[in-house]
C-alpha positions, 0 to 999 in steps of 0.5 A: 500500500502507498502511504498518503497524508492529507493537509488542508485547513478546511474540515469539509474538504478533508472529510469530503476527500476521505469519504468519497474515495475508496482508498484501499481499492485504489491502493492507498492508505491514509496515514494521517491528516493535518489542518496546517503545515506546522501540524504536517511537519510534526507528523512527517517523521512519524509516518514518512508518507509516500504522497502528501496532498496539501492545500496552498493557503493555510495558517502558520505554514502554507502549502509551498513552505510545507513543500519546501520542507518536504523536499529538503527532509524527505525528497522522495515523497510525492507532492500534490498541490490543491489550489483555488483560481485566485492562487493559481500564480502560487501554484505555478511557483510550485514548479520550482519546488518540483511539485508532482501534480496540482489540482484546481479547486473545486475538483471532483473525486474522479479528477483526484483519483486520476492524479493519484493513479498517475502518481502511483504509476510514477512510484511503481516505475521508480520502485522498478528502477530501484530494483534494477539498481539493486541488481547492479549493486549485487554484481558490484558486491560480487566483485568486491572480494577481488578488489579488496584482495588486490588493495590489501596486497598492494598495502604490503608491497607498495608505500602508498600515501594516505590519500591513495589508501583512502581512495582505494579503501572506498572503492573496495568497500573496506574500513581501515581505521584504528590507532595501531595495526599489525601484520601476522603471516601464516606459512605452511611448513611442508605438505602433510604426510598423509595424502588425500584428494584435498591435501595432495593439491597444495593450492587446495591445502592452502585454501583450507588453511586460509578458511580455518585461519579466517574462521578463527580470526573472525571469531577472536579479532574484531575488524581483522582481515585475512587474505592471500599474498603470494604463497602466504596467508596474511592477517591484518589486525587493527585496534582502537586506542583503548585496545592498542596496548593489547594488540600483540598479546591478542595476535599471539593468542590468535596465532597459537589457536591457528597453529593448534587447529592446523595440527588437529584438523589438517594434520600439518604444521605452520610457522607464524611470524608476527611483525612490529605494530605500526600506528598508521595504515600507510606504514603497513609495508614496514609492518609486513616486512617485519613479520617476514623478518620474523619468519627468517628466524625459522631456521633457528627456531624450527617449524611449527612455531610462533615467532615475534620479531619484537622478541628476536630484536629485543634479545639481540639488542637489550633484553631488559629494555622494557618501558612504559612509553608515551603511547602506552601512557596515552592509551592508559589515561584514555581508558581511565577517563572513558573505559569500562571496569573490564577494559581497565582491568584487562589493560593493567593485567596486560601491563603486568604480564609484559613487565613480568615477561620482559623485565631485565632487572629490578630498576627497570621494573621500578621505573615501569611502575613509576611511569604507570603511577605518573600516568594515574597522577596525570589523569587525576589532574586532567579530571580535577580529581583530588588524589586523596579521593583515589588513595583513601590513605594518608601515605605517599603515592610513590612511597606506597608502591615501593613496599610491595614484595611481589608483582601480585601485590603491586598489581592488586594495588594498581588495579584498586587505585586505577578503578577508584580513579576511573569511578571518580572521573565518571562521577565528576563527568556525570555531575558536570553533565547535570550542571550543564542541564541546570544552566540550560534551565536557568537560561530558559527562565531568564530568556523565555520571553525572547522569541529568538531563543533556541538551541543554537543561541543557548549553546553559544552561551554555554560554549558546547555543541548543539548536537552534544547538548541536545543529546545530553538534555534529552538524556537528563530531562526525558524530553527535548529542549524545544518541548521543554521550552514550549511547556515552560512558556505555556506555564508562564502564559497560564500564570499571566492568564490567572493573574492579569487582564492582559490580552492574548496577544500581549501574553503571547509576546511576553512568553516568547511567541512572535505570532499571537495566532500560533500562540493561541493554536499551540495553547489550545493544542497542548492545554486543550482549551483556548486562552480565553476559555482558560481565563474564564474557566472555574478555578483556572486549572 
């Protein structure tokens, strides 16, 4: 059924149109009616009609203004204009708004039916064209895997610019976003001992390895890509800022699952090289080359191994060089500010695992913990949280962690203090949000009489973005700013009607309505009676 909305300020016209046509037989469903353009605008988002039949001359918002709004907000909606002889020149202006049809009043039901059938045919033709477009889209989607394979391989073999990467990513339908990226290369060691119709063919065998790898990666790593590059299977992993520090750990765990799966299901072994994380997608060639360098150590490490280039290079240079660097510090502070309890616990756990596995001497371990504590201090300072609220003790922060005898003690203390700070920051943020909403309410109380008061102006005064403010205001008050402002203005209007002899147009001006007629219309729509009836009502509710 085609959804239709009827807009006309004449009740007889609306009822006549509704009653004289068999809408269901015609293939239409009337979703709603409105008596002026402003009412129609309120209904549009709720019903999203396919066709709007509207008069031109109406109070508050005429048919041409309504048509202009529809063309902007719901451009696919068909518009049929109803017009009288003396409005014919206005109807001609409707051509500029791409009005689909118009009828001259008075019109017969047959004339309206003919116009509706014409619009219905246009909708059916457009629907058919959309289906053809969908077939083209399906053909394109079948080509996408080939485009993605070529693009991802080019990332590993060429030093592409960010602009080139962005362009080719759009063409291939890939989203490659993140704060860190890593390449893992899976390489088959040798053909399996037992032959079969599947594994005897190396190409088919690699296909099987690729399928198992993709299944494991898809299940354990969100947003990672698996593809063939030469004779190898490559896994491209990415991580957002809050997950960046765990990228290597996650890749190693996934690699171990892949290695075991090959032994179990295909009775073969693979060697897996894990490269160095990079921070930009344009550095993917370097990340791939570091993973290939890790595989070069297969002669020393042997087959059926997972080799991380970071382990090799650290052992070859300085085994005790473990540092809580600036990147980790930014990631940790971000988690303290906006992360969840689980994310924070996982991050601290990862830091201590790294410290336990890579610490070369006691001094390195103490420095690492000092840098971790410094990050906590910085996060507390940025959020305006007093350190005493986090520590819940009179002892010095730096002196406290030096008293621990084991890593487990230090880790428990660090987890507790980090979680205390995370909760305090969350509470401060919530208090700040409530304060913004209270400021907005006070601004409404001060300026409700100003007809120009709106979200944009209020946000300029509060120095926040309109989008953030609208979302925050609705979250805290369970209503929109516009609805709250209107309710407040009408409350003030009721008070003036009770306590003064001011005329309705004077009250309209005092409570922020530039149009007295619209004030009366809005008052009756919300309160249920007109301002005059309210003033004369017993008790003045």
